[in-house]
N, C-alpha and C positions, 0 to 999 in steps of 0.2 A: 355761539353755537353752532356747526351744521347741521341739518337734518338731514336724515338717511336717504329720504325720499325730495330732496332738494338738487337743482341741476348742478353739477352732469350726475343723473343717474346710472346707476348700472342696468343691461336689458337682463329679459326674463332670461336667455341664454348663458349671461353671465352668472344670474344666482343660479341658474343647473349646473354649470361649472365648480361654482363654490360650493355646492354641494357633493358633486364627486370629491374633489380637493379634501373634503371634510370628514370623509369615511374613515375610520380607522379599526384597528387593532380590536376585536369584542374580547369580553371578559375570559374566555375561554381560547383567547390565541388564534384564533382565525383571523386571517388577512383578508380585506374585500376584495373581490375581482371583477373586471368589467364583463357583461352577457355578450354572447355569441355574437354575429352581425353578419350579413351578407355580404356579398360581394367586397369580402374585407381581404385583403393582404395578410397572411398570417407565417412569419417565418418560423422556422424551427427552434429558436431559441432566441431569447430577447437579452440585447446586455444592457445590464443597468449598472449604476454606481451604487453601494453602499455607501451610506451616509458615516457610517461610522469611522471608515477607515479612509473614503474615496476612492478605493481600486474597482476596478472594471470586472462584474463576473458574468458570463451567461448562464440564462435561466431557461427552462421551459416557458413557452408562451404556454399562458393558463385561462380560459376562460368560463363562465357556467352558463348554462340553457336560459333563454330568457324567462322562461316559466323554473323555477329552482326545482332539482328533485335530489337534491341534498347530495351532488357528486361533482367533483371539479373536474375537468378535462383539458389534458395539456396537446401540444403539437408532436405527433411524431414524425409527420411527414409533412415539408414545409408547402404552401399552396395559398390557392384563393378560395376563398367558400362562397359555397353556391347559394342561389337564390332564394331557396328555402331553408329554413334551419333543419336539423338531422334529428333522427328518431336518435335520441343519446342511450347507448348503452349504461345498464346500472350494474352488470358483471364487471367484477374486480377484474382490471385490466383489459377490457372489454375496447374493441373499436369500431370507428365507423368514417367511412369516407363522405365527404361532406364537398361538391366542387374538388378541387384536386386538394385539400387538406384530409389529411390521416389525423383523427382527434383518438385519443387514450383515456379511456376512465382512470383518472389519479387518485381517488378513494373519497372519502365523506367529506361535505363543505357543508358547514353549519354554522357560517357567520349570523350572526346577528346583526342586524343593521346599527351600529355602531356610527357615532358624528362626533368630532371636534367643533362644536358648533361656534365656540371663543375664536378659535384659529379661522375658522371660515369668516367671521365678521371682520376679524382684524385685518385679513388678506381684501376682502372687500372695500373696507375702506382705504388701504393701500390702493387698489384698482381705480377707487375715486380719485384720489389726490390726483394719481397719474393721469386723469381727463383732465383735472385742471387747470395743465401745462396749455392747451385748446385755448383758455381763455384767459381773457386780459380783466373781468370785474365781473361779478355775480351780483345781480340785483334781490331783494330779500323784500321787494314794496319800495314805496313812495320815499325815497330821498336813503335810503336804507345798501349799501353795496359793501360789499369785499372785496378787496385786492386779489388776484391770482394768488400771491404768496400768503397770505392771512387764510384763506380756505386751505389750502395747499399744509397749513399747520394745522388749522383744526382736524381735517383727516387722519395726519400722520397722530395727532394725539388721540383719538378716537381707537385707531390702531392699535396705540400703545395699550391703551384702557382695556380694550378685547385681549391681545395677545403678548402683551409687554413687548420687549425689542426684538426679540427673535421667536418669539411664540406663531408667527403667521408660517406660510409655507416658501419664505423664500422670495425669490421673483418667477414662482414656477406658472406660466399660464397654459391652458389646453389648446390643441389645435385649433384652428381655423379662428383662435380670439386671441392668440398668441404666439406662445412660441410651442416647445414640444408636448405632447400629449401622454399625461401619466397613462402608466400599464402594471 
């Protein structure tokens, strides 16, 4: 069996990314949203593919304040955020300009942090398996080594144990550490 902390390991940033990916809808139906970030380009509408029917839908870019105030904000005018976080309006439909972005208060946001940890663990094992490709053999002490294909197989078995064949996030990676960032 391959230990989670045996080489190749995931970086702290990759673990943070897994936690972002593990965020899920809470029991009240609220979706997790990313927090506001300085000097970031925010489009008026994000384009995403719905998993149910694979069609592309435009949706307003939504963010929450870095310190939650219980409200959700959507981009009304696209642009780049300022260097400091705005004072977010809490009045229904209230707007604030930050940098060149106009944000609109879009209702209450009461997401209770909820995470699909088994899915995150399964994805972590898949990422670890992907790192095995760069290795030929892994030493586990005196006279004990695993060939690359053995370690890959063991990592994928762990992934299946946590998430089942399709229980992870597919091949999703976050920006700076793989491919496209989730929003």
